C-alpha positions in Angstrom: 128.6 110.8 95.7 130.2 111.1 99.2 133.4 109.1 99.7 133.1 106.1 102.0 134.4 106.7 105.5 137.3 104.3 106.4 136.8 102.2 109.5 140.1 103.5 111.0 138.8 107.1 110.6 135.4 106.1 112.0 137.1 104.8 115.2 138.9 108.1 115.6 135.6 109.9 115.3 134.0 107.7 117.9 137.0 108.2 120.3 136.7 112.0 119.8 133.1 112.1 120.7 132.8 110.8 124.2 129.9 113.1 125.1 128.0 111.9 122.1 128.7 108.2 123.0 127.2 108.9 126.5 124.2 110.9 125.3 123.4 109.0 122.1 121.8 105.8 123.2 118.6 104.2 122.2 116.0 103.8 124.9 116.6 100.7 127.0 114.2 97.9 126.2 111.3 98.2 128.6 110.3 94.5 128.9 111.4 92.0 131.5 113.6 89.9 129.2 117.2 90.5 128.1 117.6 91.0 124.3 119.8 89.0 122.0 120.8 89.9 118.5 122.2 88.0 115.5 123.1 88.9 112.0 123.0 86.5 109.1 121.9 86.1 105.5 119.2 84.1 103.7 119.7 83.4 100.0 116.9 82.5 97.5 118.5 80.5 94.7 115.3 80.6 92.7 115.8 84.4 92.0 118.8 85.8 90.3 119.7 89.2 88.8 117.2 91.0 91.0 117.3 94.8 91.6 119.9 95.6 89.0 122.4 92.9 90.1 124.3 90.7 87.7 122.1 88.2 85.9 123.6 85.2 87.8 123.7 86.9 91.2 121.5 85.0 93.8 119.0 87.1 95.6 120.7 87.4 99.1 119.0 89.2 102.0 120.9 90.4 105.0 119.0 89.8 108.3 119.1 91.3 111.7 117.2 89.4 114.4 116.3 90.3 118.0 115.0 87.8 120.5 114.5 87.1 124.2 117.9 86.1 125.6 118.9 84.1 128.7 121.4 86.7 130.0 121.8 90.4 129.5 125.0 92.0 128.1 126.5 95.5 128.3 125.5 98.1 125.7 127.0 97.7 122.3 127.5 100.0 119.3 124.3 100.8 117.4 126.0 99.7 114.2 129.2 97.6 113.8 132.1 99.8 112.7 132.5 98.3 109.3 128.8 98.6 108.6 128.7 102.2 109.9 131.6 103.2 107.6 129.6 102.2 104.5 126.1 102.8 105.7 126.2 106.3 107.1 127.5 108.1 104.0 125.0 106.1 101.8 122.2 107.1 104.2 123.2 110.8 104.0 123.3 110.5 100.2 119.9 108.8 100.0 118.1 111.1 102.3 119.8 114.3 101.2 121.5 114.9 104.6 125.0 116.3 105.1 127.4 113.5 105.8 128.6 115.2 109.0 125.0 115.0 110.3 125.0 111.2 110.2 128.6 110.4 111.3 127.8 110.8 115.0 125.4 107.9 114.8 128.6 105.7 114.8 129.0 106.7 118.5 125.5 105.7 119.5 124.7 102.6 121.5 121.9 100.1 121.8 121.1 97.2 124.1 123.8 94.6 124.4 123.5 91.4 122.5 122.4 89.1 125.3 123.6 85.5 125.4 121.7 82.4 125.0 117.9 82.1 124.4 115.3 82.6 127.1 113.3 79.5 128.1 110.6 78.7 125.5 107.1 79.5 126.8 104.5 76.9 126.3 103.3 78.4 123.0 106.6 79.7 121.9 107.6 83.3 121.2 105.5 84.9 118.4 107.4 85.9 115.2 107.5 89.3 113.6 109.1 89.9 110.2 110.1 93.5 109.7 111.0 95.5 106.6 112.8 98.9 106.5 111.8 101.9 104.5 112.9 102.7 100.9 116.6 103.8 100.7 117.1 102.9 104.4 118.7 100.0 106.3 117.7 96.7 108.0 118.3 97.9 111.6 116.5 101.2 111.3 113.8 100.2 113.8 116.1 98.7 116.4 114.3 100.6 119.2 111.0 99.0 118.3 112.5 95.6 117.8 114.4 95.6 121.1 111.2 96.5 122.9 109.3 93.7 121.3 112.0 91.2 122.0 112.2 92.2 125.6 108.5 91.4 125.9 108.8 88.0 124.3 108.8 88.4 120.5 111.3 87.2 117.9 111.8 90.0 115.4 113.5 89.3 112.1 114.4 92.4 110.0 115.4 91.8 106.5 117.3 94.1 104.1 116.1 94.7 100.5 119.3 95.1 98.5 119.1 97.7 95.7 116.4 99.6 97.4 118.3 100.0 100.7 121.5 101.8 101.5 124.7 100.2 100.0 124.6 96.7 101.5 127.7 94.5 101.8 127.1 90.7 101.6 129.3 88.0 103.1 130.4 86.8 99.6 132.1 90.2 99.1 129.4 91.8 97.0 128.3 95.3 97.7 124.8 96.0 96.4 124.5 99.8 96.0 121.4 101.8 96.2 119.7 101.6 92.8 119.3 105.3 91.9 117.4 104.8 88.6 114.8 107.5 87.8 111.2 106.6 88.1 109.1 106.0 85.0 107.5 109.3 83.7 104.0 107.7 83.5 104.0 106.8 87.2 105.5 110.1 88.3 102.7 111.9 86.4 100.1 109.6 87.9 101.4 110.3 91.4 101.5 114.0 90.9 97.9 114.1 89.7 96.7 111.7 92.5 98.3 113.6 95.3 97.2 117.0 94.0 93.6 116.0 93.5 91.2 117.6 95.9 88.1 115.5 95.6 87.1 111.9 95.9 85.7 111.5 92.4 88.9 112.6 90.7 91.1 110.4 92.9 88.8 107.4 92.5 89.0 107.8 88.7 92.8 107.9 88.9 92.9 104.8 91.0 91.3 102.9 88.1 94.4 103.7 86.0 97.0 103.0 88.8 97.8 99.4 87.8 98.6 100.5 84.3 100.8 103.3 85.4 102.6 101.0 87.9 103.4 98.3 85.2 107.0 98.6 84.0 107.9 101.3 86.5 110.8 101.2 89.0 108.3 101.3 91.9 106.3 98.4 90.4 109.4 96.3 90.2 110.3 97.1 93.7 106.9 96.4 95.0 107.0 92.9 93.5 110.6 92.3 94.7 109.9 93.3 98.3 106.8 91.2 98.5 108.7 88.2 97.2 111.6 88.9 99.6 109.2 88.9 102.6 107.4 85.7 101.4 110.7 84.0 100.9 112.0 84.9 104.4 108.8 83.8 106.1 108.9 80.4 104.2 112.6 80.0 105.1 111.9 80.6 108.8 108.8 78.4 108.9 110.8 75.6 107.2 113.7 76.0 109.5 116.1 76.9 106.7 118.3 79.2 108.9 122.0 79.2 109.9 122.8 76.8 112.8 123.5 79.7 115.2 119.9 80.9 114.8 118.3 77.5 115.0 117.9 77.6 118.9 116.1 80.9 118.6 113.8 79.6 116.0 113.1 76.5 118.1 111.9 78.8 120.9 109.6 80.6 118.5 106.1 79.8 117.2 106.6 80.7 113.5 102.9 80.0 112.9 101.9 83.0 115.2 103.2 85.5 112.7 103.0 89.2 112.1 104.5 91.2 109.2 105.5 94.8 109.9 107.4 97.6 108.2 108.1 101.3 107.8 107.2 103.4 104.8 107.5 101.2 101.7 108.1 98.3 104.1 104.7 99.1 105.7 103.0 98.9 102.4 104.8 95.6 101.8 103.7 94.3 105.2 100.1 94.5 104.3 100.6 93.1 100.8 102.6 90.1 102.1 100.4 89.4 105.1 97.4 89.1 102.9 99.2 86.4 100.9 100.3 84.3 103.9 97.7 82.0 105.5 99.7 82.0 108.8 100.0 85.8 109.0 97.7 87.0 111.8 98.4 90.7 111.7 100.2 93.5 109.8 101.7 96.7 111.1 102.4 99.7 108.8 104.6 102.5 110.2 103.6 105.4 107.9 103.4 103.3 104.8 101.2 104.4 101.9 99.5 101.7 99.9 101.2 100.8 96.6 99.3 97.6 95.9 96.6 98.1 93.2 94.7 95.1 94.5 94.3 96.6 98.0 92.3 99.7 96.8 88.6 99.3 97.5 89.2 95.8 98.8 89.2 94.1 102.2 92.7 93.3 103.4 91.3 90.3 105.3 93.8 90.6 108.1 94.1 92.9 111.2 96.1 96.0 110.4 97.6 98.6 112.6 98.3 101.7 110.4 100.2 104.4 112.2 100.6 107.6 110.1 102.7 110.7 110.5 100.9 114.0 111.2 99.8 114.8 107.7 97.7 117.7 108.9 100.8 119.6 110.0 103.5 117.9 108.0 102.1 116.6 104.7 104.2 113.7 103.3 104.2 115.3 99.8 104.0 118.9 98.7 100.4 119.8 97.8 98.7 116.8 99.4 95.5 117.4 101.4 95.9 118.5 105.1 92.3 117.7 106.0 92.3 115.7 109.3 89.2 113.8 108.0 91.0 112.4 105.0 94.2 110.4 104.4 95.1 108.8 101.1 95.1 105.3 102.7 91.4 105.8 103.3 91.0 104.2 99.9 92.9 101.1 100.9 92.4 97.9 103.0 88.6 98.0 103.0 85.7 98.4 100.6 85.0 102.1 100.4 81.4 101.9 101.5 82.6 100.1 104.7 86.0 101.7 105.3 86.6 102.5 109.0 83.9 100.1 110.3 86.0 97.0 110.8 87.5 97.0 114.3 90.5 95.0 113.3 91.8 97.7 111.0 93.1 100.5 113.2 94.2 103.8 111.7 96.1 106.2 114.0 97.7 109.6 113.4 100.8 110.3 115.6 100.7 114.1 116.4 103.8 116.1 115.7 105.6 113.6 113.6 107.1 113.6 110.2 107.7 110.5 108.1 111.2 109.7 109.3 110.0 109.9 113.0 109.0 106.2 112.4 112.7 105.1 112.4 115.5 105.3 114.9 116.9 108.4 113.4 115.2 111.0 115.6 116.7 109.2 118.6 120.2 109.2 117.1 120.5 112.6 115.4 120.3 116.0 116.9 120.7 119.5 115.6 118.8 122.5 114.2 117.2 120.4 111.4 115.5 118.1 113.8 112.0 119.5 113.4 112.4 119.8 109.6 113.3 116.1 109.4 111.3 114.5 112.2 108.6 116.9 113.4 108.3 118.5 116.8 107.0 115.5 118.8 109.2 114.3 121.6 111.3 111.6 120.0 111.6 109.3 123.0 108.0 109.6 123.9 107.0 108.9 120.3 109.2 105.8 120.3 107.7 104.5 123.5 104.2 105.1 122.3 104.8 103.4 118.9 106.3 100.4 120.7 103.5 100.2 123.3 100.7 100.4 120.8 102.4 97.9 118.5 102.9 95.5 121.4 99.3 95.8 122.5 98.1 95.3 118.9 100.2 92.2 118.4 99.3 90.8 121.9 95.6 91.2 121.0 95.9 89.4 117.7 98.7 86.9 118.4 97.9 86.1 122.0 94.2 87.0 122.5 95.0 89.8 124.9 91.9 92.0 125.7 91.1 94.7 123.2 90.8 97.1 126.1 94.5 96.8 126.6 95.0 98.1 123.1 92.6 100.9 123.6 94.4 101.9 126.8 97.8 101.9 125.0 96.5 104.1 122.3 95.0 106.6 124.8 98.2 106.6 126.9 100.3 107.3 123.8 98.1 110.2 122.8 97.7 109.0 119.3 94.7 110.3 117.3 92.2 107.8 116.0 91.3 108.3 112.4 87.8 107.5 111.1 87.7 107.7 107.3 84.0 108.6 107.5 84.4 111.2 104.8 85.5 108.6 102.2 82.8 106.1 103.4 80.0 108.7 103.2 81.2 109.7 99.7 81.3 106.1 98.5 77.8 105.4 99.9 76.4 108.5 98.2 77.8 107.2 94.9 76.3 103.8 95.5 73.0 105.5 96.4 73.1 107.4 93.2 73.2 104.2 91.2 77.0 104.1 90.9 78.8 100.7 91.5 79.6 99.9 95.1 83.3 101.2 95.1 
């Protein structure tokens, strides 16, 4: 395990990399409003000993929030120095990167933490709750969050301790990444599922997925993340936040709610949104479905599912590279109707690998860039993801025209995915006397 980088040494690294500090900056927010940022924690006293912590440890979630501010501020470091010193070596360990490849992120900048809160619009600012990816960190989608905030959204990103990088809490605890191995039964199920090359085989395996998930590391995490998101939403809607964040919450409309996330966080977004009556939409940034209840079932909520370019860069070795089929075709709708509901939008982002749906391709350079992130232009991809996400949220949270969403998708150059192959197969089975789904 790499040694942690002391804050003093980190400062020296930043000072020694002026060219990086100038070149490594997230895109400026593209909306008309300045962006504010706050960091705080939310503690759930009803849950203790979660994710490998001590039995009496209260489940405590670090939060990063972005929101429309009253006044702009100069650029700030992408990560606070003390956080970078702990986070970057853990990130390298978790993703299998060389530590030196992540250290330069400490010299990167983001939009300044603007002061005050922008005047509350008549309906309030819509609320977006955001989850990171497995083994990643709460602020990993800062570029997207800043863009949304500059266009009038309050974005609250939570950390999932134990399944994130090593996270330090205000009470002095450091919750390390839980590196436990996965249950053999689930690993075997996943191997067989992702290696299967026909619908009948995969459908039969889905029937046994819930059993394979039970008692697994992934199953525990799936339940934990879902409960984390539900708790944060309930805390926000009840106003149970630190006094410093109360003015921001007062300017928001927490009943106009969307849940979003990347990777495992994207799967969690759909799962949690379905369980929240006030959730009006979910956004999944390259998240595979892990919820047994969402296979061959209607999500019942609008969903924007952005996926990496599985045709060129399959997420797992041996998975199909057929542009007409993605494994999520089995999720979020009845199989005989999949692809027909206009509120569930499935898009492939050409030239991207999985980690392109984070800030990392904007922060890291070098010869491994294509192997890690794909060959799509990182800045253009980030702008496209932000624009399409904003248009989707505006349509479902503010009744903006669907034509605006269509225009954003076309302008971004994202490929619409119609799971007709899965739908046609399911209908052929139903027509042959098999159960519908």
